[in-house]
PAPA-11900 format. One record per residue (C-alpha): residue in one letter; x, y, z. Coordinates in steps of 0.001 Angstrom, whole numbers, plus 500000, padded with zeros to 6 digits. Example, Ala and Ser with C-alpha at 12.3 -4.5 7.8 and 13.67 -1.06 7.14 Angstrom:
BEGIN
A512300495500507800 S513670498940507140 
***
This chain:
BEGIN
M470645638991932525 S471125635470933687 F469463633658936559 D472132634846938970 G472733638402940018 T471931641138942473 Y468490642671942774 D468427646179941303 R466477648428943691 D466036650890940824 N464236648539938445 I460996649952937047 F458744647775939233 A460579648768942399 K460092652399941374 I456385651769940775 L456057650203944242 R457754653251945787 G455454655609943882 E458298657117941852 V456822656014938514 P453093656198937742 S451063653076937028 A447458652179936336 R446649650261939530 V444192647398939270 F444509645824942715 E446631646047945832 D446708644276949159 E449432643790951740 H451207641186949571 V450732642040945894 Y450360644949943514 A448608644535940154 F448735647125937383 M448278647482933650 D451272646684931444 A452423649911929774 F453392647915926661 P450407645564926444 Q450452642455924299 A446642642587924244 R443877644761925666 G443727644120929416 H447337642903929806 T447918643098933559 L451008642504935692 V451048641160939246 I454124641607941433 P455017640839945038 K455283643944947199 H457824642661949709 S460372640829947646 Q463791641225946167 A463559638088944062 R464589638656940491 N462707635561939325 L460507632693940470 L463478630476941305 E464730632921943949 E461426633453945758 E460354632116949150 P457339629742949144 Q455255631920951481 I455597634912949155 L454808632719946142 S451629631455947771 H450323635009948281 L451480636001944809 I449742633157942949 L446523633804944865 G446750637427943738 V447356636309940151 Q444273634096940261 R442139636839941778 V443178639387939156 A442865636892936278 R439279636176937320 A438560639912937349 V440141640379933902 R437925637602932585 A434789639068934168 A435563642628933041 I436470642173929387 N435229638672928500 P438191637285926513 D438041633886924806 G440995632785926932 V443596634081929356 M447352633445929209 I449261633576932483 M452999633858931881 Q456105634195933971 F459638634518932522 N462964633703934214 G466141635179932708 S466742637174929532 P466868634135927232 A463355633235928447 G462039636724927658 Q462370638426931053 T462965642166930673 V462335643444934226 F464214641612936956 H461612641789939707 L459477638655939957 H456194639184938106 F453364637415936332 H451652638506933123 I447907638075932690 V447186638427928973 P443610638176927691 R443267636389924348 W440623636486921641 A440485633814918959 D440392636341916105 Q443099638723917366 P446856638185917158 M448890638868920276 R451508641626920100 L455138640801920827 H456403640931924404 A458314644126925332 H457888645634921856 G455650648185920283 Q454236651446921464 M453525652491924983 A449803652637925718 E448096655886926706 M447922656208930507 A444320657467930406 E443261654373928464 L445146652087930871 K443574653756933899 A440069653375932474 L440690649701931797 A442227649259935261 E439066650693936839 Q436915648346934769 I438930645311935930 A439185646533939536 A435390646763939695 K435227642975939169 I437677642021941937 S435983640223944765 
***
């Protein structure tokens, strides 16, 4: 998909927000929802999405929603760091298919990195076990302040 288009109310993240598809919830407030990526690039890969948005990408979003969203990203990234102690943390956001976007609901990726471990490819590989994701989500959630 390109930058332009119509928001698909049946995208996977919209379904997660409506409770139609299960997710391993890490954090939720009135503005954002954070959950474990089902196809993680690394252990602890977490996604943060706005709850009240129909923006397909960052370029379509209103500043007030972005301000709440980036604060949520920072809060969750700090918890990921505290919970699993990576050597570094990548925070990524893709806009359009050519840039790597696969779900067209604005979202940020928080991907822990360790110096001695290669990162898996984005949107490839096997789906993680839900029980494992939920356990990791609880571990990260316990560090959110």
